[in-house]
N, C-alpha and C positions, 0 to 999 in steps of 0.2 A: 292893242292890235296884236293879232297873231302872225308870226314869222315862220313860214315853212322853208325847210332845208331839203334839197333834193342831194343824195349821194348814190350815184349809180341808178340801181331800180327802187332804192328805198328812199322814204320821204319822212322827215319828222316834223312835227309842229311844235312849236314854243308858244306859250301863253303871252309871253310880252317880249320886249326888245331887251329888258335888263337879263331875263333868263337866258335869251339867245347871246348876248355878250358874255355871261359867265362862262358858258359852253365855249365861246371862241376864245377866251381867255386860257382855259384849261385845255386848249387844243383838240376840243372833241368835235370841231368842225375844220375842215381842211379849207386852204385857201381856194381850191378849185370846186367846192360844192357849189351848189345853185341855190339862190335865196329868192323868196319871193314874199313881199310884204302884204299882209292882210288876204282875205278870201277873194276880194274883187278883182285883184291885180292878176293877170295873165302873164306878167313879164318876169322872168328869170334874169338873175344878175349873179356872176360869180361872187362869191364872199370876199375875196381879195379886192375886187374892184368897188367895194362899198365905202364912200368916203369917211365914215364914222369908224370903221374897222382900220383903214390905213392910218389914220390919226392916232387910234390906240397902239398900232404896231412901232410907229415912230417913237411915240412915247415910252413904249417899252425898251426899245433900243437905246434911248438916252439913260433910262435908269440901268439897264445892264451895263452900259458904258461907265457910268457913274460908280456901280457896284464893284466893277472890275478895279478901276483905280484905286478905291478906298481899301479894297483887300489888297492890292499891291502895297500900298503904303502901310498898312498894318504888318504885313509881312517883313518889309523892310526894317521897320521899327522893331519888330521881335528880334530880328536877325542881329541889329546893332545893339540891342539889350543884351542878348546871348552873348557877344563879343565883348562888351563891357564886363558882364559878370565873369566870363572866364579870365579876362585880363585881370580882373581885381583878386581873384582867387589864386593866380598863379603868383602875384607877388606878396601874398598873406600867408 
């Protein structure tokens, strides 16, 4: 099914939902862009209002939060390691 995206006066057509989702993930489609599914539909919907994209956004936020805490933990471990190495070489 084709997906049509309208941004201002410009309109893009994607051959599949997967192609459209890839462009959404790469932020090539703005939340305020209008989306129409298929050629038969006349109904335009804001991209941010599509349930499938809202679910993707919340999953991405969870991944970003998890990545932040992993990075924070690794930085703390690196700092502790550096302090231990420094203390070791001070006494030897």
